[in-house]
N, C-alpha and C positions, 0 to 999 in steps of 0.2 A: 716284804710286805706291800702289796698295792694299794694305789690310792686312787680315788675318783676321777683325776684328770687322767691318768695313765690308763683307767677302763674305759675312758671315753664320755665320762659325765661332767656337766658344769651347771651352774646356777643360773636358770633364765632370768631375764630383768622381771622387775616385778609387773610390766604392764602386757607380759605374755600370759595367755588365757591359764585360768586357774581350774583345778578339778572343785577345791573347796578351801575357805579358810578354816583355821584353827584357832581357837583362843581358850583361855582359863578363866576359871570363876572365883572371883575374890571371897577368900575364907577369911577366919580369925587370925589375926596375926599381927607383929608389931607394927604394920605399915598402915592397917585398916583399923585395928581395934577390933572390939566386939558390939558394936553399938550403932550409933546414927551415922558416924563416919563409915562403916562397912555398909551401912544399908544404902548409903549415898552412892558408894562406889560401885556395887551390883547395880544399882538403877543405872550407872554410866557406863558400864560395861554392857548391860543388855541393850543401851540405846545403840552404841556401836554394833553391837550383832545383829540388829535388826536394821540397821542401815545396810551393812553390809549383805544380809539375807535377801534383799532385794534384787541383788545381783548374782548371788552365786550361793552354793551351799555352805552352810557354818556348824561347825562341830564345837561344843564348849566342854572341856574337861572340867569336871568339878571333884571336889575332895568328896571323901565318902559320905553319904548321907544328905548331901547338898543338891543333888540333882532337882529332887520334887520342888525345893523352894526356888531354885534356877528356873526351871519350866513355869512356873508361876509369873516370873517376870516375861522371859523369852518367847514364851507361847510354843504350841506344837509344830511350828515351821524350823525350829533351830533344833539340831540333834545333840544330846548330853550324853556323856560317858563319865563314870567315876572311876578316878585312880587318885594316889596320894600326892597332894602338892603342899608347897609350901607358901608361894605367893602365886602372882595373877598375870604374868608378864610374858603370854606365849612367845613373841619375837625374841627374849630372851634365853628362856628357859627351853622352848621347843627346839626341834630338830632344823637345820636348816636343808631344804629340801632340792634335788638335784635331779636331772633328768639326761639320759642319751638318745631322746627321742622314742625308745620303744620300752624302758623300763624306768622306773621311779627308785631314787636311791635318797641318802639323807646324810648330813654329818652332823655328830655327836661330839659336839665341842666340849672341853672341859669347863663347868661352871663352878664358880667358887664365891657367889654372892655379890657379884660386881666388885670384885678386888676385897672380898672378906671383910665388909664395912660391918661396922657393931650392929646395927639394927638388922642386918638380913638373916634370915634362915634358908639355907639350902641342901640339908641333907636329902630330903625328897625330891626338890627341883632338879637336882645334880642328876636325876634319874628319868625326868621328865622326855626329855629329847628321846631317849632310845623307847619309852613307852610310847610317844606319840608316831613314832617312825614304824611301830611295830604296829600300831592300830590301821596306819595307812599302809601296810603292806610294802614297806620301802626298803631295800636293801641298806644296811648300815653302816658306814664307815665311822671309826673315834679318829679323833684328833688329842694330841696333847697341849695344843694351844688352848688356855685360858680364854675364852671369846663367848661373844654374845651376839645374836642377831642384829640387833642395833647398834653393834659396833663396827657395821662395814653396809655397803651399798655398792649394787653391781650394774653395769649398764647391759648385762647379756654378749658384749662382744669384746670381752677380755679386760676391761678396765674395773677397779674396785678402788673406793674411798675409804681411807681408814684415818684414825686419830691417834697421833703418838702417846697421848695419856693413857689409853686405852690399851692396845696390845702391848706396846713396849712398856706400860707401866711396872713399877716393880710390885706392886700388889697383884699383879695378876701373873705376870710372866717375866720374874727377875732372872737376869741373866741372859734373855733371848736379845740378839741383835736385830736390827732391822732386815737383815739379809736371810736370817732364819724365819723370822716371822712372815716376809714376803714369800719365802718358799713354800711356808706352810699353808698358807691362804692360798696361794697360786694353784697348790697340790690339789686342795679341797675344793676350790669353787671353781677350777677350770678358768681361772683369770692368768692374764699375762703380764698387767701393767699395775701398780699400786700409786694411787694419787694420796701424799700424806698431807693431812691437816694437822698443825701442831696441838690443838686443844678443842675443846667444847664450849658451850655457853656456861657463864659464871655460876649459873645456880645448880649445875651438874655437879659442883663440887662442894665439899666442906666449907663453912659450918651450913648451908643452904638445904638442911633437911636431906629428904632421899635423894640421891644422885648416883648417875653411873660413871663418875669421872670422866666424863667428855664424850658420850655416843655421838657418831657424825650424824645419826638419822634424825636429830632435833636441828642440824645445821646446814647439811648438805645434803641433796639426794638427786639422783639422774630423772630427769623428765623423758628423756629418749636419747638414743646414741648423740654423743656431743653436745648435749644441753643438760645444765645442771641447775636445779633451783638453789638459792641460799639465802638462808637467814638473813636480814640486814636490820641492824637496830638504828634507825634513825636519829635518835634523841642522845645528845652527848653527855647527858646526865646519868646514862646507864652504862655501866663497865662493859657490857657486849657492843658497845658502839665501836670501840677500838678491837675488839676482839672480831667481831665480823668485818670491820673494813680489812683487816690482816687476811682472812680467811678469804673474803671475796678476790682479794688480790692476787693470792696462790693459783685459787682457781682459775683465774684469768690468764695465769702464765702457765698453765700446764697443757700439755696434750693429751689424748686419750691413746689406748692401746693402738688404735688404726693411724695414729699421727695426727688427728684434727684438733686444731686449736679449741678448748672448751669455751663454749658459749656459756655466760652465767645470766640467770633471770633471779633480779635481787626479788626478794619477797620481803615487805617490811613488816615489822614485829608489830602486834597489838598496841594500841596506845598505853596500856597499863604497865607501870615500870614496876610495881611491888605486889606481892601476894604472899600471904602467910607470914607476914614480917621479913621477908627476903628477897632479894633482886628476882623479877618474874622471867621466867624462861619460856613463857608462852611462843610459842612458834607454830606456823601455818605450813613450813616445811615438813612437819612430823604427821604426814597425811597416808592414806592408804588407797592404793589402785587395787580396783577388783573388776572382775568383768562387766564392763561397760560403765563402771562408776570410778567415782572418786571421793573419798569420804575423808571429809577436811574438818580439821578442829576448828571449832568456834569459841568463841570468849565473852559472846555477848558486848562486841566491841565495835567501834564505827569502820575499823579495818577489815572487820570480817567479810563483808560485800565486795571488797575491793580486791583481797585474797580470792575470794570466791570466783570472780571474774577474771581473774588472772589465771586461773586454773582451767575455767572454761576455754579461755583461748590456747593453753598450752594443751589440752585434750580435748578437742572440740567434737569426739565422738562419744564422748562420756557423760553421763550426769554427775554433776558437782552437786554432793549433799553436806551439811554443815550438821556437825553435831557438836553440842557443848563439851568441852574438853577439860573444863576448869577443875571438876573434881579428880579426875585421872592424872590432870597434871601437879595437883597436890600431892598424889600418890608417888611422883619421881618419872612420870612418864606421859607418852600421849598415844593418840590412836594406831600408829604405827607399832608401837609399843607394844601394844597388848594382841595384836592380830599377826597370822602368820601363814603365808600362803602354799599352798600344795600344787604345782603346777599340774597342767592337764598333759598327759602323754597323748 
C-alpha cells in the first residue's frame, strides 16, 4: 500500500500560496448550545471568514439547512456548501492537503473527538476530511493515526512540530511508540524530522473546559524555515509561565531537518490570566497565514498591538488583521483551529 511521501506528495508550509481556505459553520451541539452562545460563535466564525476572504477564496461547510443563515452573515463573497457536521473546527476535522507540484492530495487522519472527550461528538466529523477532500478534487490517503491538523505544524522543508500528549497520548493512539508515530507522520506529510514538545498549554487539558489535550498550534508555529514563534507567558502567577519556559528552552536547543539551529521568537501572552473561570490560554501564536495576509487573534488586550507589530516585522509582505477571538477560544480553539488551507497547484 502506497503512501503520500512515496508518491512524491508533501504538505507545503502555510505561507506557500493557497487556492482557498476551508472552514466549517457552527451548528447546535454541546460546544455551542442552541442559543446566544451559538449566535455569538457564528458571528465570530463569520468575522474570521470575512477577514480571510480579503486575501483568498473561502468555502464554508454548513450543516444541512444552515447555509442560508450562514450566508446572511458571510455575504455573497463566501462560498457555502452543505454537508453533515458535528462541530466547527475545520483544522482538526478537515483533510491535510498535500501537493507534488502537479496534483492535489489529502490525508484523512483518524478522528475520535480529540481523544474521545466526554463533551465531543464525532460520528459525522470523522467523515468530514474525506468529504472536503472530495469537494476539492484531491487524491485521498487514509491514516490509522488518530490525529488532527492542529496537532502538528510544518516548515515545508522536512520539519514537523508535535506534542507528546497528542500523538502519543493513550486517548488517541494507545500502544503507539514515538518511532511508529514519526514513521506515520513522515510518510503522510513528507517530513523527515520531528521536534517533540512535552505538552501544550494548561487550559488545553481537563478540567479547563473544551480542550485538545495539547495541540501544538497554540504553543509554537513555524514563521519561516528555521524560525519558530513560541507562546510566552511572562506572568509567574500563571501555570503556563513554567510550561512555556520549558517549551522555549526545548525549541532553542533543536535543529531542523536541514541542520539549522532553530531561532525562537517569543510572543508574549495577553495580560488576561483567567477566562470563563479557568486559566486563560489566549495565544497570538494561533494565527492563520493566507495569501498576502496574517489573520491574528485579538483579545481587546493591551498586548494586541504589540503582537500585531511583531507579526508585521516577521511577515513584512503581508497585511496583519486582528480579529476578536475570545468567543472562539471559549469554544476551545482559535483562528488557526477554524481554518484549513488548500495549497495552490
